[in-house]
LUMVEXDREN-906493 format. One record per residue (C-alpha): residue in one letter; y, z, x. Coordinates in Angstrom, 1 decimal, padded with zeros to 4 digits. Last residue first. Example, Ala and Ser with C-alpha at 12.3 -4.5 7.8 and 13.67 -1.06 7.14 Angstrom:
REM residues 2
<site r="S" yy="-001.1" zz="007.1" xx="013.7"/>
<site r="A" yy="-004.5" zz="007.8" xx="012.3"/>
//
This chain:
REM residues 435
<site r="A" yy="085.7" zz="094.2" xx="230.3"/>
<site r="P" yy="086.3" zz="091.7" xx="233.2"/>
<site r="G" yy="089.1" zz="092.7" xx="235.6"/>
<site r="E" yy="091.5" zz="095.6" xx="234.8"/>
<site r="G" yy="094.7" zz="093.9" xx="235.8"/>
<site r="L" yy="096.1" zz="094.0" xx="232.3"/>
<site r="R" yy="095.9" zz="090.2" xx="231.9"/>
<site r="R" yy="092.3" zz="090.4" xx="233.1"/>
<site r="S" yy="091.4" zz="092.9" xx="230.3"/>
<site r="V" yy="092.7" zz="090.8" xx="227.5"/>
<site r="A" yy="091.0" zz="087.4" xx="228.3"/>
<site r="A" yy="088.1" zz="089.5" xx="229.5"/>
<site r="A" yy="087.5" zz="090.8" xx="226.0"/>
<site r="H" yy="087.3" zz="087.3" xx="224.5"/>
<site r="A" yy="085.2" zz="086.1" xx="227.3"/>
<site r="D" yy="082.6" zz="088.8" xx="226.5"/>
<site r="L" yy="082.0" zz="087.8" xx="223.0"/>
<site r="G" yy="079.1" zz="089.9" xx="221.9"/>
<site r="E" yy="080.5" zz="090.6" xx="218.5"/>
<site r="M" yy="080.8" zz="094.4" xx="219.1"/>
<site r="T" yy="082.2" zz="093.5" xx="222.6"/>
<site r="A" yy="085.0" zz="091.5" xx="221.0"/>
<site r="L" yy="085.7" zz="094.3" xx="218.5"/>
<site r="T" yy="086.0" zz="097.0" xx="221.4"/>
<site r="I" yy="088.0" zz="094.7" xx="223.6"/>
<site r="V" yy="090.5" zz="093.9" xx="220.9"/>
<site r="A" yy="090.8" zz="097.5" xx="219.8"/>
<site r="N" yy="091.2" zz="098.8" xx="223.3"/>
<site r="S" yy="093.7" zz="096.1" xx="224.2"/>
<site r="L" yy="096.2" zz="096.3" xx="221.3"/>
<site r="Q" yy="098.4" zz="098.9" xx="222.8"/>
<site r="R" yy="098.2" zz="097.3" xx="226.2"/>
<site r="L" yy="099.0" zz="093.9" xx="224.6"/>
<site r="G" yy="102.1" zz="095.3" xx="223.0"/>
<site r="D" yy="103.3" zz="096.7" xx="226.4"/>
<site r="R" yy="102.8" zz="093.4" xx="228.0"/>
<site r="S" yy="104.6" zz="091.6" xx="225.2"/>
<site r="V" yy="103.0" zz="089.8" xx="222.4"/>
<site r="E" yy="104.0" zz="086.7" xx="220.6"/>
<site r="Q" yy="102.2" zz="085.4" xx="217.5"/>
<site r="V" yy="102.7" zz="082.3" xx="215.4"/>
<site r="T" yy="101.2" zz="081.2" xx="212.1"/>
<site r="M" yy="101.5" zz="077.7" xx="210.7"/>
<site r="Q" yy="101.8" zz="076.8" xx="207.1"/>
<site r="R" yy="101.5" zz="073.3" xx="205.7"/>
<site r="L" yy="104.1" zz="071.9" xx="203.3"/>
<site r="F" yy="103.9" zz="069.3" xx="200.5"/>
<site r="Q" yy="101.8" zz="071.7" xx="198.4"/>
<site r="D" yy="104.5" zz="074.4" xx="198.8"/>
<site r="V" yy="107.0" zz="072.2" xx="197.0"/>
<site r="G" yy="105.1" zz="072.6" xx="193.7"/>
<site r="L" yy="102.3" zz="070.9" xx="191.8"/>
<site r="G" yy="100.3" zz="072.9" xx="189.3"/>
<site r="S" yy="097.9" zz="075.6" xx="190.5"/>
<site r="F" yy="094.2" zz="075.3" xx="191.0"/>
<site r="S" yy="091.3" zz="077.8" xx="190.4"/>
<site r="S" yy="091.2" zz="078.4" xx="186.6"/>
<site r="A" yy="093.4" zz="075.5" xx="186.0"/>
<site r="Y" yy="090.4" zz="073.4" xx="187.1"/>
<site r="G" yy="089.3" zz="073.3" xx="183.5"/>
<site r="Y" yy="089.0" zz="069.5" xx="183.4"/>
<site r="T" yy="092.8" zz="069.3" xx="184.2"/>
<site r="P" yy="095.1" zz="070.5" xx="187.0"/>
<site r="L" yy="098.8" zz="069.9" xx="186.5"/>
<site r="V" yy="101.4" zz="067.3" xx="187.6"/>
<site r="H" yy="104.0" zz="068.2" xx="184.9"/>
<site r="N" yy="106.3" zz="070.1" xx="187.3"/>
<site r="T" yy="108.8" zz="072.6" xx="185.8"/>
<site r="G" yy="112.4" zz="071.5" xx="185.5"/>
<site r="S" yy="112.9" zz="071.3" xx="181.7"/>
<site r="C" yy="113.1" zz="067.5" xx="182.2"/>
<site r="Y" yy="110.2" zz="065.4" xx="181.3"/>
<site r="D" yy="106.7" zz="066.5" xx="180.7"/>
<site r="G" yy="107.8" zz="070.2" xx="180.5"/>
<site r="V" yy="110.2" zz="069.3" xx="177.7"/>
<site r="S" yy="107.4" zz="067.3" xx="175.9"/>
<site r="E" yy="105.1" zz="070.4" xx="175.7"/>
<site r="P" yy="107.3" zz="071.6" xx="172.8"/>
<site r="T" yy="109.3" zz="074.8" xx="173.4"/>
<site r="W" yy="111.2" zz="075.8" xx="170.2"/>
<site r="P" yy="108.3" zz="077.4" xx="168.5"/>
<site r="G" yy="107.5" zz="079.9" xx="171.2"/>
<site r="V" yy="106.2" zz="079.8" xx="174.8"/>
<site r="F" yy="105.0" zz="076.7" xx="176.6"/>
<site r="V" yy="102.5" zz="077.4" xx="179.4"/>
<site r="S" yy="101.7" zz="075.3" xx="182.3"/>
<site r="G" yy="098.4" zz="074.7" xx="184.2"/>
<site r="A" yy="096.5" zz="077.3" xx="182.4"/>
<site r="N" yy="094.1" zz="080.2" xx="183.3"/>
<site r="R" yy="095.6" zz="083.7" xx="183.0"/>
<site r="C" yy="097.0" zz="084.2" xx="179.5"/>
<site r="R" yy="097.1" zz="087.9" xx="178.8"/>
<site r="S" yy="100.9" zz="088.4" xx="179.6"/>
<site r="L" yy="101.5" zz="085.2" xx="177.5"/>
<site r="V" yy="100.4" zz="087.1" xx="174.4"/>
<site r="E" yy="103.2" zz="089.6" xx="175.0"/>
<site r="R" yy="105.7" zz="086.8" xx="175.4"/>
<site r="A" yy="104.5" zz="085.1" xx="172.2"/>
<site r="E" yy="105.2" zz="088.2" xx="170.1"/>
<site r="V" yy="104.6" zz="086.1" xx="167.0"/>
<site r="V" yy="102.5" zz="083.1" xx="167.7"/>
<site r="Q" yy="103.1" zz="079.4" xx="168.6"/>
<site r="L" yy="101.8" zz="079.6" xx="172.2"/>
<site r="I" yy="101.3" zz="076.2" xx="173.8"/>
<site r="L" yy="098.9" zz="075.8" xx="176.7"/>
<site r="H" yy="098.9" zz="072.6" xx="178.9"/>
<site r="E" yy="096.3" zz="071.8" xx="181.5"/>
<site r="P" yy="093.8" zz="074.0" xx="179.7"/>
<site r="A" yy="091.6" zz="076.7" xx="181.2"/>
<site r="Y" yy="088.7" zz="076.6" xx="178.8"/>
<site r="Q" yy="087.6" zz="080.0" xx="179.5"/>
<site r="N" yy="091.2" zz="081.5" xx="179.5"/>
<site r="S" yy="091.8" zz="079.6" xx="176.3"/>
<site r="I" yy="088.7" zz="081.1" xx="174.7"/>
<site r="D" yy="089.8" zz="084.7" xx="175.7"/>
<site r="V" yy="093.3" zz="083.9" xx="174.4"/>
<site r="A" yy="091.9" zz="082.7" xx="171.1"/>
<site r="T" yy="090.0" zz="085.9" xx="170.7"/>
<site r="A" yy="093.1" zz="087.9" xx="171.2"/>
<site r="V" yy="094.8" zz="085.8" xx="168.5"/>
<site r="A" yy="092.3" zz="087.0" xx="166.1"/>
<site r="D" yy="089.2" zz="086.1" xx="164.0"/>
<site r="V" yy="089.1" zz="082.5" xx="165.4"/>
<site r="L" yy="089.2" zz="079.1" xx="163.7"/>
<site r="V" yy="088.7" zz="076.1" xx="165.9"/>
<site r="I" yy="090.5" zz="072.8" xx="165.4"/>
<site r="R" yy="089.0" zz="070.0" xx="167.5"/>
<site r="S" yy="089.4" zz="066.9" xx="169.6"/>
<site r="H" yy="086.8" zz="064.4" xx="170.6"/>
<site r="Q" yy="087.6" zz="061.8" xx="167.9"/>
<site r="L" yy="091.2" zz="062.8" xx="168.1"/>
<site r="A" yy="091.5" zz="060.7" xx="171.4"/>
<site r="Q" yy="090.5" zz="057.7" xx="169.5"/>
<site r="T" yy="093.1" zz="058.2" xx="166.8"/>
<site r="A" yy="095.8" zz="058.8" xx="169.4"/>
<site r="I" yy="095.1" zz="055.4" xx="171.0"/>
<site r="E" yy="095.2" zz="053.6" xx="167.6"/>
<site r="A" yy="098.4" zz="055.6" xx="166.6"/>
<site r="R" yy="100.3" zz="054.5" xx="169.7"/>
<site r="S" yy="103.3" zz="053.3" xx="167.7"/>
<site r="L" yy="103.1" zz="056.5" xx="165.6"/>
<site r="G" yy="104.0" zz="056.6" xx="161.9"/>
<site r="S" yy="100.4" zz="057.0" xx="160.6"/>
<site r="L" yy="099.7" zz="059.8" xx="163.0"/>
<site r="Q" yy="102.4" zz="062.0" xx="161.4"/>
<site r="Q" yy="100.8" zz="062.1" xx="158.0"/>
<site r="Q" yy="097.2" zz="062.5" xx="159.3"/>
<site r="V" yy="098.2" zz="065.2" xx="161.8"/>
<site r="E" yy="100.2" zz="067.0" xx="159.1"/>
<site r="H" yy="097.1" zz="067.1" xx="156.8"/>
<site r="Q" yy="094.9" zz="068.6" xx="159.5"/>
<site r="V" yy="097.7" zz="071.0" xx="160.5"/>
<site r="D" yy="097.9" zz="072.2" xx="156.9"/>
<site r="V" yy="094.1" zz="072.9" xx="156.8"/>
<site r="A" yy="094.4" zz="074.9" xx="160.1"/>
<site r="L" yy="097.4" zz="076.7" xx="158.8"/>
<site r="Q" yy="095.4" zz="077.8" xx="155.8"/>
<site r="K" yy="092.6" zz="079.0" xx="157.9"/>
<site r="D" yy="094.7" zz="081.3" xx="160.0"/>
<site r="S" yy="093.6" zz="082.7" xx="163.4"/>
<site r="S" yy="094.1" zz="079.3" xx="165.0"/>
<site r="L" yy="092.8" zz="077.7" xx="168.0"/>
<site r="L" yy="094.0" zz="074.1" xx="168.2"/>
<site r="I" yy="092.5" zz="071.6" xx="170.7"/>
<site r="V" yy="093.7" zz="068.3" xx="172.0"/>
<site r="Q" yy="091.7" zz="065.9" xx="174.3"/>
<site r="S" yy="092.8" zz="062.8" xx="176.2"/>
<site r="D" yy="090.2" zz="060.1" xx="176.9"/>
<site r="V" yy="091.8" zz="057.6" xx="174.6"/>
<site r="G" yy="095.1" zz="058.0" xx="176.3"/>
<site r="H" yy="098.5" zz="059.7" xx="176.2"/>
<site r="E" yy="098.8" zz="059.5" xx="172.4"/>
<site r="A" yy="096.6" zz="062.6" xx="172.0"/>
<site r="Q" yy="099.0" zz="064.7" xx="174.0"/>
<site r="S" yy="102.0" zz="064.3" xx="171.8"/>
<site r="L" yy="099.6" zz="064.2" xx="168.8"/>
<site r="L" yy="098.7" zz="067.9" xx="169.3"/>
<site r="D" yy="102.3" zz="069.0" xx="169.8"/>
<site r="A" yy="103.4" zz="067.1" xx="166.6"/>
<site r="A" yy="100.6" zz="068.7" xx="164.7"/>
<site r="V" yy="101.6" zz="072.1" xx="165.8"/>
<site r="F" yy="105.3" zz="071.6" xx="165.0"/>
<site r="E" yy="104.5" zz="070.4" xx="161.4"/>
<site r="A" yy="101.9" zz="073.2" xx="160.9"/>
<site r="S" yy="104.7" zz="075.6" xx="161.8"/>
<site r="A" yy="103.4" zz="078.9" xx="163.1"/>
<site r="N" yy="103.6" zz="082.2" xx="161.3"/>
<site r="E" yy="099.9" zz="082.2" xx="160.3"/>
<site r="D" yy="098.9" zz="082.1" xx="164.0"/>
<site r="A" yy="098.8" zz="079.4" xx="166.6"/>
<site r="I" yy="097.2" zz="078.9" xx="169.9"/>
<site r="V" yy="097.6" zz="075.3" xx="171.1"/>
<site r="L" yy="095.4" zz="073.7" xx="173.7"/>
<site r="V" yy="096.6" zz="070.5" xx="175.4"/>
<site r="E" yy="094.9" zz="067.8" xx="177.5"/>
<site r="S" yy="095.9" zz="064.9" xx="179.6"/>
<site r="P" yy="093.4" zz="062.7" xx="181.4"/>
<site r="G" yy="093.1" zz="063.4" xx="185.2"/>
<site r="A" yy="094.6" zz="065.8" xx="187.7"/>
<site r="P" yy="092.3" zz="067.4" xx="190.1"/>
<site r="L" yy="094.6" zz="069.0" xx="192.7"/>
<site r="D" yy="096.9" zz="068.1" xx="195.7"/>
<site r="I" yy="094.6" zz="065.9" xx="197.8"/>
<site r="A" yy="093.5" zz="065.7" xx="201.4"/>
<site r="A" yy="092.9" zz="062.4" xx="203.0"/>
<site r="G" yy="089.9" zz="060.3" xx="204.0"/>
<site r="D" yy="088.1" zz="060.0" xx="207.4"/>
<site r="P" yy="086.5" zz="063.5" xx="207.0"/>
<site r="D" yy="085.5" zz="062.4" xx="203.4"/>
<site r="G" yy="085.5" zz="065.1" xx="200.8"/>
<site r="S" yy="089.1" zz="064.4" xx="200.0"/>
<site r="V" yy="088.3" zz="060.8" xx="199.6"/>
<site r="L" yy="085.8" zz="061.4" xx="196.9"/>
<site r="S" yy="087.9" zz="063.8" xx="194.8"/>
<site r="K" yy="090.8" zz="061.5" xx="194.9"/>
<site r="A" yy="088.7" zz="058.6" xx="193.8"/>
<site r="C" yy="087.2" zz="060.6" xx="191.0"/>
<site r="T" yy="090.7" zz="061.6" xx="189.7"/>
<site r="V" yy="091.8" zz="057.9" xx="190.0"/>
<site r="W" yy="088.7" zz="056.8" xx="188.1"/>
<site r="A" yy="089.2" zz="059.4" xx="185.4"/>
<site r="N" yy="092.7" zz="058.4" xx="184.7"/>
<site r="G" yy="095.7" zz="059.4" xx="186.8"/>
<site r="P" yy="097.8" zz="062.2" xx="188.2"/>
<site r="G" yy="099.6" zz="062.4" xx="191.5"/>
<site r="F" yy="099.4" zz="063.4" xx="195.1"/>
<site r="L" yy="097.6" zz="062.3" xx="198.2"/>
<site r="K" yy="097.6" zz="063.9" xx="201.7"/>
<site r="N" yy="097.5" zz="062.8" xx="205.2"/>
<site r="V" yy="098.6" zz="059.2" xx="204.7"/>
<site r="R" yy="097.3" zz="055.8" xx="205.9"/>
<site r="P" yy="099.9" zz="053.1" xx="205.9"/>
<site r="V" yy="099.7" zz="050.2" xx="203.4"/>
<site r="S" yy="100.1" zz="046.7" xx="205.0"/>
<site r="E" yy="097.0" zz="046.1" xx="207.0"/>
<site r="T" yy="095.2" zz="048.7" xx="205.1"/>
<site r="G" yy="095.1" zz="052.6" xx="205.2"/>
<site r="Y" yy="092.2" zz="054.9" xx="204.6"/>
<site r="A" yy="093.6" zz="057.4" xx="202.1"/>
<site r="M" yy="096.6" zz="055.3" xx="201.0"/>
<site r="A" yy="094.6" zz="052.1" xx="200.4"/>
<site r="A" yy="091.7" zz="054.1" xx="198.7"/>
<site r="I" yy="093.9" zz="055.9" xx="196.3"/>
<site r="A" yy="095.5" zz="052.5" xx="195.4"/>
<site r="Q" yy="092.1" zz="051.0" xx="194.9"/>
<site r="A" yy="091.2" zz="053.8" xx="192.6"/>
<site r="G" yy="093.9" zz="052.8" xx="190.2"/>
<site r="G" yy="097.1" zz="050.9" xx="190.9"/>
<site r="I" yy="098.8" zz="048.9" xx="193.6"/>
<site r="K" yy="102.4" zz="047.7" xx="193.5"/>
<site r="Y" yy="103.7" zz="049.5" xx="196.6"/>
<site r="I" yy="106.7" zz="051.7" xx="197.1"/>
<site r="E" yy="108.6" zz="052.8" xx="200.2"/>
<site r="T" yy="112.1" zz="054.1" xx="199.6"/>
<site r="V" yy="111.5" zz="057.4" xx="197.7"/>
<site r="G" yy="114.6" zz="059.5" xx="197.2"/>
<site r="A" yy="114.6" zz="060.7" xx="193.5"/>
<site r="R" yy="116.9" zz="057.8" xx="192.6"/>
<site r="T" yy="114.3" zz="055.4" xx="194.1"/>
<site r="A" yy="111.3" zz="057.0" xx="192.3"/>
<site r="A" yy="113.2" zz="057.1" xx="188.9"/>
<site r="T" yy="114.3" zz="053.5" xx="189.2"/>
<site r="L" yy="111.0" zz="052.2" xx="190.3"/>
<site r="V" yy="109.2" zz="053.9" xx="187.5"/>
<site r="A" yy="111.8" zz="052.8" xx="184.9"/>
<site r="P" yy="111.5" zz="049.1" xx="186.2"/>
<site r="D" yy="107.7" zz="049.0" xx="185.8"/>
<site r="A" yy="106.3" zz="047.1" xx="188.7"/>
<site r="S" yy="106.2" zz="043.3" xx="188.8"/>
<site r="G" yy="103.1" zz="041.1" xx="189.1"/>
<site r="D" yy="103.4" zz="039.4" xx="185.6"/>
<site r="P" yy="100.4" zz="041.4" xx="184.4"/>
<site r="R" yy="102.3" zz="044.7" xx="185.3"/>
<site r="P" yy="101.7" zz="046.2" xx="188.7"/>
<site r="P" yy="100.1" zz="049.6" xx="189.1"/>
<site r="T" yy="102.0" zz="052.3" xx="191.0"/>
<site r="C" yy="101.8" zz="053.4" xx="194.7"/>
<site r="M" yy="104.3" zz="055.6" xx="196.5"/>
<site r="I" yy="105.0" zz="056.3" xx="200.1"/>
<site r="I" yy="106.7" zz="059.4" xx="201.7"/>
<site r="R" yy="107.0" zz="059.6" xx="205.5"/>
<site r="P" yy="108.8" zz="062.4" xx="207.3"/>
<site r="C" yy="108.0" zz="064.9" xx="204.5"/>
<site r="E" yy="111.4" zz="066.8" xx="204.0"/>
<site r="A" yy="109.9" zz="069.4" xx="201.6"/>
<site r="L" yy="112.7" zz="068.6" xx="199.2"/>
<site r="V" yy="111.8" zz="064.9" xx="199.3"/>
<site r="A" yy="108.2" zz="065.7" xx="198.5"/>
<site r="P" yy="109.3" zz="068.1" xx="195.8"/>
<site r="V" yy="111.4" zz="065.5" xx="194.1"/>
<site r="A" yy="109.1" zz="062.5" xx="194.5"/>
<site r="L" yy="106.1" zz="063.8" xx="192.7"/>
<site r="M" yy="107.7" zz="065.1" xx="189.5"/>
<site r="V" yy="110.3" zz="062.3" xx="189.3"/>
<site r="A" yy="107.7" zz="059.5" xx="189.7"/>
<site r="A" yy="105.6" zz="061.2" xx="187.1"/>
<site r="S" yy="108.6" zz="061.0" xx="184.7"/>
<site r="P" yy="108.7" zz="057.3" xx="185.3"/>
<site r="L" yy="105.3" zz="057.1" xx="183.5"/>
<site r="P" yy="104.5" zz="053.6" xx="182.4"/>
<site r="A" yy="102.2" zz="053.6" xx="179.3"/>
<site r="T" yy="098.7" zz="052.2" xx="178.8"/>
<site r="G" yy="098.0" zz="052.3" xx="182.4"/>
<site r="A" yy="101.1" zz="053.1" xx="184.4"/>
<site r="P" yy="100.0" zz="055.8" xx="186.8"/>
<site r="V" yy="102.3" zz="057.1" xx="189.6"/>
<site r="Y" yy="100.4" zz="057.9" xx="192.8"/>
<site r="L" yy="102.3" zz="059.6" xx="195.7"/>
<site r="G" yy="101.1" zz="059.3" xx="199.3"/>
<site r="V" yy="102.2" zz="061.8" xx="201.9"/>
<site r="S" yy="102.8" zz="061.5" xx="205.6"/>
<site r="D" yy="103.7" zz="064.3" xx="208.1"/>
<site r="I" yy="103.1" zz="067.3" xx="205.9"/>
<site r="A" yy="106.3" zz="069.3" xx="206.0"/>
<site r="H" yy="106.3" zz="072.4" xx="208.2"/>
<site r="S" yy="106.2" zz="076.0" xx="207.2"/>
<site r="R" yy="106.4" zz="079.0" xx="209.6"/>
<site r="R" yy="104.6" zz="082.3" xx="209.5"/>
<site r="E" yy="105.4" zz="084.7" xx="212.2"/>
<site r="C" yy="103.7" zz="087.7" xx="214.0"/>
<site r="V" yy="105.4" zz="089.9" xx="216.8"/>
<site r="V" yy="103.5" zz="092.5" xx="218.7"/>
<site r="G" yy="105.7" zz="094.5" xx="221.1"/>
<site r="P" yy="106.0" zz="097.6" xx="219.0"/>
<site r="M" yy="103.7" zz="097.2" xx="216.0"/>
<site r="T" yy="103.3" zz="094.7" xx="213.2"/>
<site r="E" yy="106.7" zz="093.1" xx="214.1"/>
<site r="V" yy="107.1" zz="090.7" xx="211.3"/>
<site r="R" yy="108.7" zz="087.3" xx="211.1"/>
<site r="I" yy="108.4" zz="085.2" xx="207.9"/>
<site r="P" yy="110.1" zz="081.7" xx="207.7"/>
<site r="K" yy="112.0" zz="081.1" xx="204.5"/>
<site r="S" yy="110.4" zz="079.7" xx="201.4"/>
<site r="L" yy="111.4" zz="076.8" xx="199.2"/>
<site r="Q" yy="110.5" zz="077.4" xx="195.6"/>
<site r="A" yy="114.1" zz="077.8" xx="194.4"/>
<site r="T" yy="114.6" zz="074.1" xx="195.4"/>
<site r="H" yy="111.8" zz="073.3" xx="192.9"/>
<site r="F" yy="113.7" zz="074.6" xx="189.9"/>
<site r="T" yy="116.9" zz="072.9" xx="190.8"/>
<site r="R" yy="115.2" zz="069.6" xx="191.8"/>
<site r="V" yy="113.3" zz="069.4" xx="188.6"/>
<site r="N" yy="116.6" zz="069.9" xx="186.6"/>
<site r="R" yy="118.5" zz="067.3" xx="188.6"/>
<site r="I" yy="115.7" zz="064.7" xx="188.6"/>
<site r="A" yy="115.2" zz="065.1" xx="184.9"/>
<site r="L" yy="119.0" zz="064.8" xx="184.2"/>
<site r="D" yy="119.1" zz="061.7" xx="186.5"/>
<site r="I" yy="116.3" zz="060.0" xx="184.6"/>
<site r="A" yy="118.1" zz="060.7" xx="181.3"/>
<site r="A" yy="121.3" zz="059.3" xx="182.7"/>
<site r="V" yy="119.5" zz="056.1" xx="183.8"/>
<site r="Q" yy="118.0" zz="055.7" xx="180.3"/>
<site r="E" yy="121.5" zz="056.2" xx="178.7"/>
<site r="S" yy="123.1" zz="053.8" xx="181.1"/>
<site r="D" yy="120.8" zz="051.0" xx="180.2"/>
<site r="L" yy="117.8" zz="050.0" xx="182.4"/>
<site r="A" yy="117.2" zz="046.4" xx="183.7"/>
<site r="A" yy="119.9" zz="046.7" xx="186.4"/>
<site r="I" yy="117.9" zz="049.6" xx="188.1"/>
<site r="A" yy="114.8" zz="047.4" xx="188.1"/>
<site r="A" yy="116.7" zz="044.4" xx="189.5"/>
<site r="D" yy="118.1" zz="046.4" xx="192.3"/>
<site r="I" yy="114.6" zz="047.7" xx="193.2"/>
<site r="E" yy="113.1" zz="044.3" xx="193.0"/>
<site r="T" yy="115.8" zz="043.0" xx="195.5"/>
<site r="N" yy="115.1" zz="046.0" xx="197.8"/>
<site r="S" yy="111.5" zz="044.8" xx="198.0"/>
<site r="I" yy="108.4" zz="046.5" xx="196.6"/>
<site r="R" yy="105.5" zz="046.2" xx="199.0"/>
<site r="S" yy="102.5" zz="044.7" xx="197.3"/>
<site r="N" yy="102.9" zz="041.2" xx="198.7"/>
<site r="E" yy="100.5" zz="038.6" xx="197.2"/>
<site r="V" yy="100.2" zz="040.3" xx="193.8"/>
<site r="S" yy="098.3" zz="038.4" xx="191.1"/>
<site r="A" yy="097.9" zz="040.6" xx="188.1"/>
<site r="G" yy="095.0" zz="041.2" xx="185.7"/>
<site r="D" yy="094.9" zz="044.8" xx="186.4"/>
<site r="L" yy="091.2" zz="045.2" xx="187.2"/>
<site r="R" yy="090.3" zz="041.8" xx="188.5"/>
<site r="A" yy="093.6" zz="040.7" xx="190.0"/>
<site r="T" yy="094.3" zz="044.1" xx="191.5"/>
<site r="L" yy="090.7" zz="044.3" xx="192.8"/>
<site r="A" yy="091.1" zz="041.0" xx="194.6"/>
<site r="C" yy="094.5" zz="041.9" xx="196.1"/>
<site r="V" yy="093.2" zz="045.4" xx="197.2"/>
<site r="A" yy="090.1" zz="043.9" xx="198.7"/>
<site r="A" yy="092.1" zz="041.4" xx="200.7"/>
<site r="D" yy="094.5" zz="044.1" xx="201.8"/>
<site r="G" yy="091.7" zz="046.2" xx="203.4"/>
<site r="E" yy="088.2" zz="044.7" xx="203.6"/>
<site r="S" yy="086.1" zz="047.6" xx="204.7"/>
<site r="R" yy="088.0" zz="050.6" xx="203.3"/>
<site r="V" yy="089.0" zz="048.7" xx="200.3"/>
<site r="Q" yy="085.4" zz="047.7" xx="199.4"/>
<site r="E" yy="084.1" zz="051.2" xx="200.2"/>
<site r="L" yy="086.7" zz="052.8" xx="197.9"/>
<site r="I" yy="086.0" zz="050.4" xx="195.1"/>
<site r="A" yy="082.2" zz="051.0" xx="195.3"/>
<site r="A" yy="082.6" zz="054.8" xx="195.3"/>
<site r="T" yy="084.8" zz="054.4" xx="192.1"/>
<site r="D" yy="082.1" zz="052.5" xx="190.3"/>
<site r="A" yy="079.4" zz="055.0" xx="191.3"/>
<site r="R" yy="081.5" zz="058.0" xx="190.4"/>
<site r="I" yy="082.6" zz="056.6" xx="187.0"/>
<site r="S" yy="079.0" zz="055.8" xx="186.0"/>
<site r="G" yy="077.9" zz="059.4" xx="186.7"/>
<site r="D" yy="081.1" zz="061.1" xx="185.4"/>
<site r="L" yy="081.1" zz="059.6" xx="181.9"/>
<site r="K" yy="080.2" zz="062.7" xx="180.0"/>
<site r="A" yy="082.9" zz="064.6" xx="182.0"/>
<site r="A" yy="085.5" zz="062.2" xx="180.4"/>
<site r="P" yy="085.1" zz="063.8" xx="177.0"/>
<site r="R" yy="085.9" zz="067.3" xx="178.0"/>
<site r="R" yy="083.4" zz="069.8" xx="176.5"/>
<site r="L" yy="085.0" zz="072.6" xx="174.3"/>
<site r="I" yy="083.0" zz="071.6" xx="171.2"/>
<site r="E" yy="079.8" zz="071.5" xx="173.2"/>
<site r="S" yy="080.2" zz="075.0" xx="175.0"/>
<site r="R" yy="080.7" zz="076.6" xx="171.6"/>
<site r="E" yy="077.7" zz="074.8" xx="170.2"/>
<site r="N" yy="075.6" zz="076.0" xx="173.1"/>
<site r="L" yy="076.7" zz="079.6" xx="172.7"/>
<site r="S" yy="076.0" zz="079.4" xx="168.9"/>
<site r="L" yy="078.8" zz="078.8" xx="166.5"/>
<site r="E" yy="079.5" zz="080.9" xx="163.3"/>
<site r="S" yy="082.1" zz="083.2" xx="165.0"/>
<site r="W" yy="084.0" zz="080.2" xx="166.3"/>
<site r="S" yy="084.5" zz="078.6" xx="162.9"/>
<site r="Y" yy="084.9" zz="074.9" xx="163.3"/>
<site r="I" yy="087.5" zz="072.5" xx="161.7"/>
<site r="P" yy="087.2" zz="068.7" xx="162.3"/>
<site r="L" yy="090.4" zz="066.7" xx="162.9"/>
<site r="T" yy="090.6" zz="064.0" xx="160.3"/>
<site r="M" yy="090.9" zz="060.4" xx="161.5"/>
//
């Protein structure tokens, strides 16, 4: 599979839109209908529906979806010391970075006798989804569990798909457990989202859902978030994508490796290279072919490359403009003066600066969170952080003298809006009767 090369300046507006189109978006109609049916089935039939869907979609027979302590012990024992150490390192770095995100309460006296506060409280119950479709993702368990635990959410549950033998991936269970999650269920896909959003006989209903997944999981999260009886969600996080901006000084070998690291995620992943140098583009084409042949997931990566692109631009500044329009989940800058280029990058889930910063470090253990918005939602959503596991509440306390100072403004504004009772709530306190 050879990545096609396009020249941005030679493309029409329609052609430019087409080469930047995400592949999964073309399936949105069918995905939405199938997902809605799954949600309704779980909502009406509960555990019975989850069991049937697990058998049909995951090919696994699971009578009791709750992970037992025995299964946890067996999972940890199945890993070697090096694997456990890698998980612990990831947890440690992610915890360090996310601990710095915790904010203190705000208390401000806006004028004498008028005190305003902003306090944070953990969301009462949260549901974490860890995908394990074509590859298990213990790193996702770390990224979701660490901020949830740091926020001190009273109830944290996790769902992850079962393997054909009915067990869950041992690395996922180990990562989740060592990060602090104790309630885990072997349920995958849209049915897991439905179970957590609406609750079943065995799975508790949660207030908010977190985690990445395929197009069906993303669609399910979107649908339940729009349902008053459903659950809030973190962000639209679907198939992985990366956009690389590279100039003539970039390493074709490094660029190709970064593109393939995302292409191997799934057949619906998308990778894009924007380059100001034609020779680099040709070299990357060659490197992709060379490196692809040695990958264990070459078949998956090859399918992802069918809707991936190399685009030649006249300057790095143009590439930045295109990137801001595309709003990638991952943005890699392999250019000179990368920090200066970074200052002009506005819309991206997470940015990787310089030749020695592969996207892989963010996926696993640099400390940032890899749960990021896709489909262009990076233009309006942020990546996951501790703040999303918290809700903010404002408080105000006013003294009699403070209320007297505010009274004229409150009464005047209330009168302007025709809200007499609002005005009277102030005037009666000051012994002035109705305003």
